[in-house]
C-alpha positions in Angstrom: 0.4 10.8 3.1 2.9 12.1 1.3 4.1 10.8 -2.3 7.4 8.9 -2.2 8.7 11.5 -5.1 8.0 14.6 -3.0 9.5 13.1 0.1 12.6 11.6 -1.4 13.0 14.9 -3.4 12.5 17.5 -0.5 14.8 15.3 1.7 17.6 15.5 -0.8 17.0 19.4 -0.9 17.1 20.1 2.5 19.9 18.1 3.3 22.2 19.4 0.3 20.4 22.3 -1.3 19.2 25.0 0.9 22.7 27.2 1.1 22.2 26.9 -2.8 21.0 29.6 -5.2 18.6 28.8 -7.9 17.7 25.3 -7.2 14.2 25.6 -8.7 15.1 27.9 -11.6 18.0 26.3 -13.4 16.5 23.0 -15.0 17.9 19.9 -14.9 19.0 17.3 -17.3 15.5 15.9 -19.0 16.9 12.3 -19.9 18.0 12.1 -15.8 15.0 13.3 -14.7 12.9 11.0 -16.9 15.3 8.1 -15.7 14.7 9.0 -12.2 11.0 8.8 -12.5 10.9 5.6 -14.3 12.9 4.2 -11.2 10.7 5.8 -9.0 7.7 4.2 -10.7 8.8 0.8 -10.4 8.8 1.3 -6.6 10.5 2.4 -3.2 12.9 -0.9 -3.5 14.3 0.4 -6.7 15.6 3.9 -5.4 19.1 4.1 -4.4 20.1 7.6 -3.3 23.8 6.9 -3.5 23.2 6.5 -7.4 25.4 9.5 -9.1 21.6 10.7 -10.7 20.4 11.5 -7.4 23.5 14.1 -6.7 22.6 16.7 -9.1 20.0 19.2 -7.6 18.7 20.6 -10.7 17.7 17.1 -11.7 16.3 16.5 -8.3 14.3 19.6 -8.1 13.0 19.3 -12.1 11.7 15.7 -11.0 9.8 17.5 -8.1 8.5 20.6 -10.2 7.6 17.5 -13.2 5.7 15.6 -10.4 3.5 18.8 -9.5 3.2 19.8 -13.1 1.7 16.4 -14.2 -0.9 16.1 -11.0 -4.4 15.8 -12.5 -5.5 18.6 -10.6 -3.8 21.4 -9.3 -3.0 21.8 -5.4 -4.2 25.3 -5.3 -7.2 25.5 -7.5 -8.6 29.0 -8.6 -11.1 29.4 -5.9 -8.2 28.8 -3.4 -6.2 31.8 -4.5 -9.4 33.9 -3.8 -8.5 35.3 0.1 
């Protein structure tokens, strides 16, 4: 299962951002990122991808990065990085 936030953000980046440079380097507006996070926390019924807040790719990439940063355990543990 893929979390809703990951699926939504990846879908937007794939649809509109694959030709953009630096999507994950340039930070998005923190207030907008927080607002979208709250919207996602309320549930899938509250998501309106046509909302102008969902149009800034840097906000979307920052939201995705924030999600991964806040995970209680990293996706790749130190042991997994040893080949």
